C-alpha positions as CSV (number, residue, x, y, z in Angstrom):
1,X,168.6,94.2,-11.6
2,X,167.1,93.5,-8.3
3,X,167.4,90.1,-6.6
4,X,164.4,87.9,-5.9
5,X,163.0,88.3,-2.4
6,X,162.3,84.9,-0.8
7,X,158.9,84.2,0.7
8,X,159.0,83.6,4.4
9,X,158.0,80.2,5.6
10,X,155.4,79.9,8.4
11,X,157.1,78.8,11.7
12,X,156.5,78.6,15.4
13,X,158.8,78.8,18.4
14,X,157.9,78.1,22.1
15,X,159.5,79.5,25.2
16,X,159.0,77.0,28.0
17,X,159.2,78.9,31.3
18,X,159.4,78.0,34.9
19,X,159.7,80.0,38.1
20,X,162.9,79.7,40.2
21,X,164.3,81.7,43.1
22,X,164.8,85.3,41.9
23,X,163.1,85.0,38.5
24,X,162.5,82.5,35.8
25,X,164.3,79.9,33.7
26,X,163.6,79.3,30.0
27,X,164.4,76.2,27.9
28,X,167.1,77.1,25.4
29,X,168.9,75.0,22.7
30,X,172.1,75.7,20.8
31,X,171.9,74.9,17.2
32,X,174.7,73.0,15.4
33,X,177.3,75.1,13.6
34,X,176.2,73.4,10.3
35,X,172.6,74.5,10.7
36,X,171.1,76.4,7.7
37,X,169.6,79.0,9.9
38,X,170.8,80.4,13.2
39,X,173.9,78.2,13.1
40,X,175.5,77.9,16.5
41,X,172.9,80.2,18.1
42,X,170.9,79.7,21.3
43,X,167.2,79.5,20.4
44,X,163.9,78.4,21.8
45,X,162.6,75.1,20.5
46,X,160.7,75.6,17.3
47,X,160.6,75.1,13.5
48,X,158.6,75.3,10.4
49,X,154.9,74.6,10.2
50,X,154.1,71.4,8.4
51,X,151.0,71.0,6.2
52,X,149.7,68.3,8.6
53,X,149.8,70.8,11.5
54,X,146.9,72.8,10.0
55,X,146.5,76.3,8.9
56,X,146.3,79.7,10.5
57,X,146.6,80.3,14.3
58,X,145.7,76.7,15.1
59,X,148.3,75.3,12.8
60,X,151.0,77.5,14.3
61,X,150.1,76.3,17.8
62,X,150.1,72.6,16.8
63,X,153.5,73.1,15.1
64,X,154.9,74.6,18.3
65,X,153.7,71.6,20.4
66,X,155.1,69.2,17.8
67,X,158.5,70.9,17.6
68,X,158.8,70.9,21.4
69,X,158.2,67.2,21.5
70,X,160.6,66.5,18.7
71,X,163.4,68.8,19.8
72,X,163.4,68.4,23.6
73,X,161.2,65.4,24.4
74,X,158.6,67.3,26.4
75,X,154.9,66.7,25.7
76,X,152.6,69.7,26.0
77,X,149.6,67.6,26.7
78,X,149.2,64.3,28.4
79,X,147.7,60.8,28.3
80,X,144.4,60.1,26.7
81,X,141.7,58.9,29.0
82,X,143.9,59.6,32.1
83,X,145.9,56.4,31.4
84,X,149.3,57.1,32.9
85,X,150.7,53.6,32.5
86,X,154.2,53.7,30.8
87,X,153.7,57.3,30.0
88,X,157.3,58.2,29.6
89,X,157.9,55.3,27.3
90,X,154.9,56.3,25.2
91,X,156.1,59.9,25.0
92,X,159.6,58.6,23.9
93,X,157.9,56.3,21.3
94,X,155.9,59.2,19.9
95,X,158.9,61.4,19.6
96,X,160.9,58.7,17.9
97,X,158.1,58.1,15.3
98,X,157.8,61.8,14.6
99,X,161.6,62.1,14.1
100,X,161.3,59.4,11.5
101,X,158.6,61.4,9.7
102,X,155.4,59.8,11.0
103,X,152.1,61.6,11.1
104,X,151.5,63.6,14.3
105,X,147.9,62.7,14.9
106,X,148.2,59.1,14.0
107,X,151.3,58.8,16.2
108,X,149.5,60.3,19.2
109,X,146.5,58.0,18.8
110,X,148.8,54.9,18.6
111,X,150.5,55.9,21.8
112,X,147.3,57.0,23.6
113,X,148.4,60.7,23.9
114,X,146.8,64.0,23.4
115,X,148.3,67.4,22.8
116,X,147.2,70.7,24.4
117,X,148.0,73.5,22.0
118,X,145.5,75.7,23.8
119,X,148.0,75.9,26.7
120,X,150.3,78.0,24.5
121,X,150.1,81.8,25.0
122,X,150.8,83.8,21.9
123,X,153.4,86.4,22.7
124,X,155.0,87.7,19.5
125,X,155.3,87.7,15.7
126,X,158.5,88.3,13.7
127,X,159.4,88.0,10.1
128,X,163.0,87.6,8.9
129,X,164.1,90.6,6.9
130,X,164.1,90.4,3.1
131,X,167.9,90.8,3.1
132,X,168.2,87.2,4.5
133,X,168.3,84.3,2.1
134,X,166.3,82.0,4.4
135,X,163.2,83.7,5.9
136,X,160.6,82.7,8.4
137,X,157.2,84.1,9.4
138,X,157.4,83.1,13.0
139,X,154.8,83.1,15.8
140,X,156.3,83.1,19.3
141,X,154.5,81.3,22.1
142,X,155.1,80.8,25.8
143,X,153.9,78.1,28.1
144,X,154.4,77.1,31.8
145,X,156.7,74.2,32.2
146,X,157.0,71.8,35.1
147,X,160.0,71.7,37.4
148,X,160.1,68.0,36.6
149,X,160.4,68.5,32.8
150,X,163.8,67.3,31.5
151,X,165.3,68.7,28.3
152,X,166.5,65.9,26.1
153,X,168.0,67.2,22.9
154,X,167.9,65.6,19.5
155,X,171.5,65.6,18.1
156,X,170.5,66.6,14.6
157,X,168.8,69.8,16.0
158,X,171.0,70.9,18.9
159,X,174.4,70.4,20.4
160,X,173.3,71.3,23.9
161,X,170.1,72.3,25.7
162,X,168.8,73.0,29.1
163,X,167.2,75.6,31.5
164,X,168.8,79.1,31.5
165,X,168.2,82.3,33.2
166,X,167.1,84.8,30.5
167,X,169.3,87.6,32.0
168,X,172.3,85.3,31.4
169,X,171.3,85.1,27.7
170,X,171.6,88.8,27.5
171,X,175.4,88.5,27.8
172,X,175.5,86.8,24.4
173,X,176.0,88.7,21.2
174,X,175.0,88.0,17.6
175,X,175.4,85.4,16.1
176,X,175.4,83.4,19.4
177,X,171.7,84.6,19.9
178,X,169.3,86.0,17.3
179,X,168.0,89.5,17.9
180,X,164.3,88.6,18.5
181,X,165.3,85.8,20.9
182,X,167.5,88.2,22.8
183,X,164.8,90.8,23.0
184,X,162.4,88.2,24.3
185,X,164.9,87.1,26.9
186,X,165.1,90.7,28.0
187,X,161.3,90.8,28.5
188,X,161.3,87.6,30.5
189,X,164.1,88.9,32.8
190,X,162.3,92.2,33.2
191,X,158.9,90.7,34.0
192,X,160.4,88.2,36.4
193,X,157.7,85.5,36.8
194,X,155.9,83.1,34.6
195,X,152.6,84.6,35.6
196,X,153.7,88.2,34.7
197,X,155.2,87.0,31.4
198,X,152.1,85.2,30.3
199,X,149.7,87.9,31.4
200,X,151.7,90.9,30.1
201,X,152.9,89.5,26.8
202,X,149.7,87.5,26.3
203,X,147.7,90.8,26.5
204,X,150.4,92.8,24.6
205,X,152.3,90.5,22.2
206,X,155.4,92.0,20.5
207,X,154.8,92.1,16.8
208,X,157.5,93.3,14.4
209,X,157.0,92.1,10.9
210,X,159.4,94.7,9.3
211,X,162.7,94.3,11.2
212,X,165.1,97.1,10.3
213,X,168.9,97.4,11.1
214,X,167.9,100.1,13.7
215,X,165.5,97.7,15.5
216,X,168.1,95.0,15.5
217,X,170.8,97.3,17.0
218,X,168.3,98.4,19.7
219,X,167.5,94.8,20.6
220,X,171.1,93.8,20.7
221,X,171.9,96.7,23.1
222,X,169.3,95.6,25.7
223,X,170.6,94.7,29.1
224,X,168.8,93.7,32.3
225,X,169.3,95.7,35.4
226,X,167.9,94.4,38.7
227,X,166.2,97.7,39.5
228,X,164.1,97.3,36.3
229,X,161.9,94.7,38.1
230,X,161.8,96.5,41.4
């Protein structure tokens, strides 16, 4: 008798990137050890697409923006009508409401905020293998972050978070980092600048919807050498 294969749930994840001396930094979170998926692993902010986010490509992008706000307190967007009064407090208020289960669009309207999902650049698509009990059909996005953006974790979602050099993430092994995340960090380190990452992966997204053990082994063997980007 064969086991039932679970249907992957639509999800989005966002790599927030910023240029620094000698390369880039990317926002990473480490999931709690009790998490039902990627327990204890370093990940990009992200999560499942909710019905209220919408459908198709647009729904994935909105989900990515929402998850970034919920998980790290960064708004990909800005004030409505250019009203910057008490902006940080309004962003904090919107985040708190979302974490309590409030509707995204109603919350944004109440706080005088707008989101900008169009800023996200689609860079990849991965589906968790059928061998895994919990599966996700995940779109990966990248976006330029400001040097002023501060990562503020939500304790239920992460035990730590901050800005990391992607080449440093390549020192981690599974299960401290998931294979697609590690492979993306390799690409970020190889390309070396936010402009190059968005242009290259935006034009040629990495799409692997049938992940085999051989692919996983190849991703986990990747290492960044300085001469790669020279």
